C-alpha positions as CSV (number, residue, x, y, z in Angstrom):
1,M,-83.2,143.8,-27.4
2,V,-85.2,140.8,-28.6
3,L,-88.7,139.9,-27.3
4,D,-90.9,136.9,-28.4
5,A,-94.0,139.0,-27.6
6,S,-95.6,142.3,-28.5
7,F,-94.6,145.6,-27.1
8,P,-95.9,147.6,-25.4
9,P,-96.8,146.5,-22.8
10,D,-94.0,144.7,-21.0
11,I,-93.0,146.5,-17.8
12,R,-89.6,144.8,-17.4
13,V,-88.5,145.4,-21.0
14,E,-89.6,149.0,-20.8
15,K,-87.8,149.7,-17.5
16,E,-84.5,148.2,-18.7
17,A,-84.6,149.8,-22.2
18,I,-85.5,153.3,-21.0
19,T,-82.9,153.1,-18.2
20,L,-80.2,152.3,-20.8
21,I,-81.5,155.1,-23.1
22,N,-81.7,157.7,-20.4
23,S,-78.1,157.0,-19.3
24,N,-77.1,158.7,-22.7
25,L,-74.6,155.8,-23.1
26,Y,-76.8,153.5,-25.2
27,E,-79.1,153.5,-28.2
28,V,-81.7,150.7,-28.0
29,Y,-83.6,148.9,-30.7
30,L,-86.3,146.3,-29.8
31,I,-87.2,143.5,-32.2
32,C,-90.6,142.0,-31.2
33,L,-93.8,140.5,-32.5
34,R,-96.4,142.5,-34.3
35,K,-100.1,142.4,-33.7
36,K,-102.6,143.1,-36.6
37,N,-102.8,146.8,-37.5
38,E,-99.6,147.7,-35.5
39,E,-97.0,149.8,-37.2
40,V,-93.9,147.8,-38.2
41,L,-91.6,150.7,-37.1
42,S,-92.3,153.0,-34.2
43,N,-90.6,154.9,-31.4
44,Y,-91.6,154.5,-27.7
45,N,-90.0,157.1,-25.4
46,G,-86.8,156.9,-27.3
47,L,-86.9,153.1,-27.8
48,N,-86.7,152.1,-31.5
49,I,-89.2,149.3,-32.2
50,I,-89.1,146.9,-35.1
51,R,-92.1,144.6,-35.2
52,I,-92.1,141.4,-37.3
53,N,-94.9,139.2,-38.6
54,S,-94.2,135.7,-37.5
55,P,-97.2,135.6,-38.1
56,A,-99.1,138.4,-36.2
57,L,-99.4,137.6,-32.5
58,D,-103.1,137.6,-32.6
59,Q,-103.3,135.1,-35.4
60,K,-103.5,132.4,-32.7
61,V,-103.7,129.2,-34.9
62,K,-100.8,130.2,-37.2
63,K,-98.8,131.4,-34.2
64,G,-99.4,128.1,-32.4
65,I,-98.2,126.1,-35.5
66,L,-95.1,128.3,-35.9
67,D,-94.2,128.0,-32.2
68,A,-94.4,124.2,-32.4
69,I,-92.1,124.2,-35.5
70,F,-89.7,126.6,-33.8
71,S,-89.6,124.4,-30.6
72,I,-88.2,121.5,-32.6
73,N,-84.7,122.9,-32.8
74,N,-85.3,126.2,-30.9
75,V,-84.1,128.5,-33.7
76,H,-86.6,131.0,-34.9
77,Y,-85.5,131.8,-38.4
78,I,-87.8,134.9,-38.8
79,F,-86.2,136.5,-35.8
80,Y,-82.7,135.2,-36.9
81,R,-83.0,136.9,-40.3
82,Q,-84.4,140.2,-38.8
83,I,-81.6,140.4,-36.2
84,L,-78.9,139.8,-38.8
85,K,-80.6,142.4,-41.1
86,L,-80.6,145.0,-38.4
87,H,-76.9,144.3,-37.5
88,Q,-76.0,144.9,-41.2
89,E,-77.8,148.2,-41.0
90,I,-76.6,149.7,-37.7
91,N,-73.8,147.4,-36.5
92,F,-75.1,147.1,-32.9
93,D,-72.7,146.0,-30.1
94,I,-74.8,143.8,-27.8
95,I,-77.9,141.6,-28.1
96,H,-80.1,141.4,-25.0
97,V,-82.7,138.6,-25.4
98,H,-85.7,138.6,-23.0
99,D,-86.5,135.2,-21.6
100,L,-85.5,131.7,-22.6
101,P,-87.2,130.8,-25.9
102,L,-85.2,133.0,-28.3
103,S,-81.8,132.4,-26.5
104,K,-80.5,129.9,-29.0
105,T,-81.6,132.1,-31.9
106,V,-79.7,135.1,-30.4
107,R,-76.7,132.9,-29.5
108,K,-76.3,131.9,-33.2
109,V,-76.5,135.5,-34.4
110,A,-74.1,136.7,-31.8
111,K,-71.6,134.0,-32.8
112,K,-72.0,134.8,-36.5
113,V,-71.3,138.6,-36.0
114,N,-68.9,138.1,-33.1
115,I,-70.6,140.3,-30.4
116,P,-71.7,139.5,-26.8
117,Y,-75.2,138.7,-25.8
118,I,-77.3,138.7,-22.6
119,I,-80.0,136.2,-21.6
120,D,-82.6,137.9,-19.4
121,L,-84.6,135.2,-17.6
122,H,-87.9,136.6,-16.5
123,E,-88.9,133.4,-14.9
124,N,-88.3,129.6,-14.6
125,Y,-89.7,128.9,-18.0
126,A,-89.5,125.1,-18.0
127,E,-91.5,125.0,-14.7
128,A,-93.9,127.7,-15.9
129,L,-94.9,125.4,-18.7
130,K,-96.3,122.9,-16.2
131,V,-98.7,125.4,-14.7
132,W,-99.6,127.9,-17.5
133,F,-101.7,125.4,-19.4
134,K,-103.1,123.5,-16.4
135,W,-106.7,124.6,-16.9
136,R,-106.7,124.3,-20.7
137,T,-109.5,122.0,-21.9
138,N,-108.9,122.0,-25.7
139,K,-107.5,118.5,-26.4
140,I,-105.5,119.6,-29.4
141,I,-103.8,122.4,-27.5
142,R,-103.1,120.0,-24.6
143,L,-101.5,117.5,-27.0
144,K,-99.4,120.2,-28.7
145,N,-98.1,121.4,-25.3
146,M,-97.3,117.9,-24.1
147,I,-95.2,117.2,-27.2
148,F,-93.5,120.5,-27.8
149,F,-93.7,122.4,-24.5
150,N,-92.9,119.8,-21.9
151,Y,-90.7,120.3,-18.9
152,R,-87.9,117.8,-19.7
153,K,-87.3,119.3,-23.1
154,W,-87.2,122.9,-21.9
155,N,-85.2,122.2,-18.7
156,K,-82.5,120.5,-20.9
157,Y,-82.7,123.6,-23.2
158,E,-82.2,125.9,-20.3
159,R,-79.2,124.0,-19.0
160,N,-77.6,124.1,-22.4
161,E,-78.2,127.8,-23.1
162,T,-77.3,129.1,-19.6
163,N,-74.0,127.1,-19.6
164,K,-73.0,128.5,-23.0
165,A,-74.0,132.1,-22.2
166,K,-71.4,134.4,-20.6
167,H,-73.9,137.0,-19.4
168,I,-77.2,136.1,-17.6
169,I,-79.7,138.3,-15.8
170,A,-82.0,136.7,-13.2
171,V,-85.1,138.3,-11.9
172,V,-84.7,137.3,-8.3
173,E,-82.0,135.9,-5.9
174,E,-83.9,132.6,-5.7
175,M,-83.6,132.2,-9.5
176,K,-79.8,132.9,-9.4
177,D,-79.4,130.3,-6.6
178,R,-81.4,127.8,-8.6
179,L,-79.3,128.2,-11.8
180,V,-76.1,127.8,-9.8
181,K,-77.3,124.6,-8.0
182,K,-79.3,123.0,-10.8
183,H,-77.0,123.7,-13.8
184,G,-73.6,124.3,-12.1
185,L,-73.3,127.9,-13.3
186,K,-70.7,130.3,-11.9
187,E,-72.3,132.9,-9.7
188,K,-70.2,135.7,-11.2
189,K,-71.9,135.4,-14.6
190,I,-75.4,135.9,-13.2
191,K,-76.7,139.4,-12.3
192,V,-79.9,139.9,-10.4
193,I,-82.1,142.7,-11.8
194,S,-85.3,142.5,-9.9
195,N,-88.8,143.9,-10.9
196,T,-88.6,146.8,-8.5
197,E,-90.8,149.9,-9.2
198,H,-90.2,153.6,-9.8
199,L,-90.7,155.6,-6.6
200,D,-93.1,157.9,-8.3
201,F,-95.4,155.1,-9.4
202,H,-98.3,156.4,-7.3
203,N,-97.6,160.1,-7.7
204,D,-100.1,160.8,-10.5
205,S,-102.7,158.4,-9.2
206,K,-106.1,159.4,-10.5
207,K,-109.1,159.7,-8.3
208,I,-111.7,157.1,-9.3
209,S,-115.3,156.5,-8.3
210,L,-116.3,153.0,-7.5
211,S,-119.5,151.5,-8.9
212,P,-122.4,151.5,-6.5
213,N,-122.1,147.7,-5.8
214,L,-118.5,148.3,-4.5
215,E,-119.2,151.4,-2.4
216,N,-118.8,150.9,1.4
217,K,-117.3,147.5,0.9
218,F,-114.2,146.0,2.4
219,L,-112.2,145.6,-0.8
220,I,-109.7,142.7,-1.2
221,T,-108.1,143.3,-4.5
222,Y,-106.0,141.3,-6.9
223,I,-104.5,143.1,-9.9
224,G,-102.5,141.3,-12.6
225,G,-102.6,138.5,-15.0
226,I,-105.0,135.7,-14.2
227,G,-103.8,132.1,-14.6
228,P,-103.6,128.7,-12.7
229,H,-100.3,129.7,-11.0
230,R,-101.7,133.0,-9.6
231,G,-103.7,131.3,-6.8
232,I,-106.9,133.4,-7.5
233,D,-109.0,130.2,-7.0
234,T,-107.6,130.1,-3.4
235,A,-108.8,133.7,-2.8
236,V,-112.2,133.0,-4.3
237,E,-112.7,129.9,-2.2
238,A,-111.7,131.8,0.9
239,M,-114.5,134.3,0.4
240,V,-116.9,131.7,1.8
241,D,-115.3,132.0,5.3
242,I,-114.4,135.7,4.9
243,T,-118.0,136.8,4.1
244,A,-119.3,134.7,7.0
245,Y,-117.3,137.1,9.3
246,I,-117.0,140.3,7.2
247,N,-120.4,140.6,5.5
248,N,-119.4,143.6,3.3
249,A,-116.2,142.0,2.0
250,V,-115.7,141.9,-1.8
251,L,-113.0,140.2,-3.7
252,L,-112.1,142.4,-6.7
253,I,-110.2,140.6,-9.5
254,I,-108.7,143.0,-12.1
255,G,-106.8,141.5,-15.0
256,G,-107.1,139.4,-18.1
257,G,-107.1,135.6,-18.5
258,S,-108.0,133.0,-21.0
259,K,-111.6,131.7,-21.5
260,E,-110.7,128.5,-19.6
261,V,-109.2,130.4,-16.7
262,L,-112.2,132.7,-16.4
263,S,-114.6,129.7,-16.8
264,K,-112.8,127.9,-13.9
265,L,-113.1,130.9,-11.6
266,N,-116.8,131.6,-12.5
267,T,-117.6,127.9,-11.7
268,I,-116.1,128.3,-8.2
269,V,-118.0,131.6,-7.7
270,S,-121.3,130.0,-8.8
271,H,-120.8,126.8,-6.8
272,N,-120.2,128.8,-3.6
273,N,-123.0,131.4,-4.3
274,L,-120.5,134.2,-4.3
275,K,-121.7,136.4,-7.1
276,K,-122.3,139.3,-4.8
277,N,-118.9,139.0,-3.2
278,V,-116.6,138.3,-6.1
279,V,-116.2,140.7,-9.0
280,I,-114.1,139.6,-12.0
281,F,-113.5,143.1,-13.4
282,G,-111.3,142.3,-16.4
283,K,-108.4,144.3,-17.7
284,V,-108.1,148.1,-17.0
285,D,-105.8,150.7,-18.5
286,K,-102.4,150.7,-16.7
287,S,-103.1,154.3,-15.5
288,L,-105.8,152.7,-13.3
289,V,-103.6,150.2,-11.5
290,S,-102.4,152.7,-8.9
291,P,-105.9,154.1,-8.1
292,Y,-107.4,150.6,-7.6
293,M,-104.5,149.6,-5.3
294,K,-104.9,152.8,-3.2
295,I,-108.6,152.5,-2.9
296,S,-108.5,148.9,-1.7
297,D,-108.4,147.8,1.9
298,I,-106.1,144.9,1.2
299,N,-104.0,144.1,-1.9
300,I,-103.2,140.4,-2.5
301,I,-100.7,138.2,-4.3
302,P,-102.0,134.6,-3.5
303,H,-99.5,132.8,-5.8
304,L,-99.1,129.1,-5.7
305,S,-95.8,127.9,-4.2
306,N,-94.0,125.8,-6.7
307,S,-90.8,125.7,-8.7
308,H,-92.1,128.4,-11.1
309,T,-93.4,131.0,-8.6
310,N,-90.6,130.4,-6.2
311,H,-88.1,131.6,-8.8
312,T,-89.7,134.8,-10.1
313,I,-91.1,138.0,-8.6
314,P,-94.1,140.1,-9.7
315,H,-93.8,143.8,-10.3
316,K,-96.9,144.3,-8.2
317,I,-95.4,143.4,-4.9
318,F,-93.3,146.6,-5.1
319,Q,-96.2,148.6,-6.5
320,I,-98.3,147.5,-3.5
321,L,-95.6,148.3,-1.0
322,L,-95.3,151.8,-2.4
323,S,-99.1,152.3,-2.1
324,K,-99.0,152.3,1.8
325,K,-101.9,149.8,1.8
326,P,-101.9,146.4,3.6
327,I,-100.6,143.5,1.6
328,L,-101.3,139.8,1.9
329,V,-99.1,137.3,0.0
330,S,-98.7,133.6,-0.2
331,D,-95.6,131.8,1.2
332,S,-94.1,131.5,-2.3
333,A,-90.4,131.9,-1.5
334,P,-89.5,135.4,-2.8
335,L,-92.8,136.9,-1.6
336,K,-92.4,135.4,1.9
337,R,-88.7,136.5,2.1
338,I,-89.4,140.2,1.2
339,I,-92.5,140.5,3.4
340,S,-90.8,138.8,6.4
341,E,-87.5,140.7,6.0
342,Y,-89.2,144.1,6.2
343,D,-92.2,143.1,8.4
344,A,-94.2,144.6,5.6
345,G,-97.4,142.7,5.5
346,F,-99.1,139.3,6.0
347,I,-98.4,135.8,4.7
348,H,-100.8,132.9,4.1
349,E,-100.1,129.3,3.3
350,A,-100.2,128.9,-0.5
351,S,-103.3,127.0,-1.9
352,N,-104.9,127.0,1.5
353,S,-108.2,129.0,1.5
354,K,-108.6,128.7,5.3
355,S,-105.2,130.2,5.9
356,F,-106.0,133.0,3.4
357,A,-109.3,133.7,5.1
358,N,-107.8,133.7,8.6
359,E,-105.2,136.4,7.5
360,V,-107.8,138.6,5.9
361,I,-109.9,138.4,9.1
362,H,-106.8,139.2,11.2
363,I,-106.1,142.3,9.1
364,Y,-109.8,143.4,9.3
365,N,-109.7,143.0,13.1
366,D,-106.5,145.0,13.6
367,Y,-106.4,147.3,10.7
368,E,-104.2,149.8,12.5
369,S,-101.5,147.3,13.0
370,A,-101.8,146.3,9.3
371,T,-101.3,149.9,8.3
372,K,-98.2,150.1,10.3
373,K,-96.8,147.1,8.5
374,A,-97.7,148.7,5.2
375,M,-95.6,151.7,6.2
376,N,-92.7,149.4,6.8
377,G,-93.0,148.2,3.3
378,F,-93.2,151.8,1.9
379,K,-90.1,152.8,3.8
380,A,-88.2,149.7,2.5
381,C,-88.9,151.0,-1.0
382,N,-88.7,154.7,-0.4
383,N,-85.7,154.8,2.0
384,G,-84.1,151.5,1.1
385,S,-83.1,149.7,-2.0
386,L,-86.4,148.1,-3.1
387,N,-86.9,150.6,-5.9
388,W,-86.0,151.0,-9.6
389,S,-83.5,153.8,-9.0
390,S,-81.3,151.4,-7.1
391,T,-81.9,148.6,-9.5
392,A,-81.2,150.8,-12.5
393,K,-77.7,151.5,-11.1
394,E,-77.1,147.7,-10.9
395,L,-78.2,147.3,-14.5
396,L,-75.9,150.1,-15.8
397,N,-73.0,148.7,-13.8
398,F,-73.6,145.2,-15.3
399,Y,-73.6,146.7,-18.8
400,S,-70.5,148.7,-18.2
401,N,-68.6,145.5,-17.4
402,I,-69.5,143.6,-20.6
């Protein structure tokens, strides 16, 4: 496996790699980026990790310059040399590249050593570039992104790479349909491996004590990465109407984001005098994700609805469904489809703070009904196929046919 990021954490990479390892059919190596002070070689639950300096991931200026150079012809020569070196040492059989950026690098290695490769598309990368940097204020970074990370360049790159690949993994059905329609790909070469969750995700959930300012509050909680495409600003703006009706309501935002993103959210909070009702908590250890989901009154995924969010799916939707707590999502296509199909929660219009507020108030007024919907979601995971046990079988079957 090849990953243009550090590891851990990466939930998707971990699930897929450990599934292959636990089948006793595969030995898995992961080549990924190294942070300062991380070991070059290590083992994670049976996964052999090789970290490379390209430079270190947290050397942001050097990393930005190298990424710009790499994007000119989309061949990352440091990864290229490391993958070839590893093949000379262990003669591996398949290369599984995570996400679009390193696909050409992997394709060239696979051709040179004559082995198959898999492109695992975590998201619609070209469209994601439109929204990831939307709130960036640094003019140099904005210029770099406009030149090297623009939509037209990366959409063309995606078309070229997916047409040349024989084996593609998509994260959600909407992404598979998009690749077929937009790039003329054959359906049979695309396998959907979704971001479903292990059924025991909440089994060892710790008991946590809330800080005094959160006790006896109606908690509306977002857990995950914070960025322009996540729609957190919609939820913050909605708190004006929500707190007018539910005076003990608190929006709890748990996760990390850039300085620009956090500045944007804090500006909205200050402008609307919401400091007592919006708590930006920051990152927590992954062991606390489950406890915070279970202690919340509503868990939310207020994503924007655009060509990025409509072709990917967050792990947390399945984690929330397994928590048995009410869920509110935007009408981003995959979120809306899953919640509607299983009558598992509530849906608001993306980017519409009034719609968000109305749904929260509706849940508050009929919490018993909301809890019943939450149980529908739990059953869809626990008794149905919305779980990693089912998805893992699909992954192993896909591999067995390569």
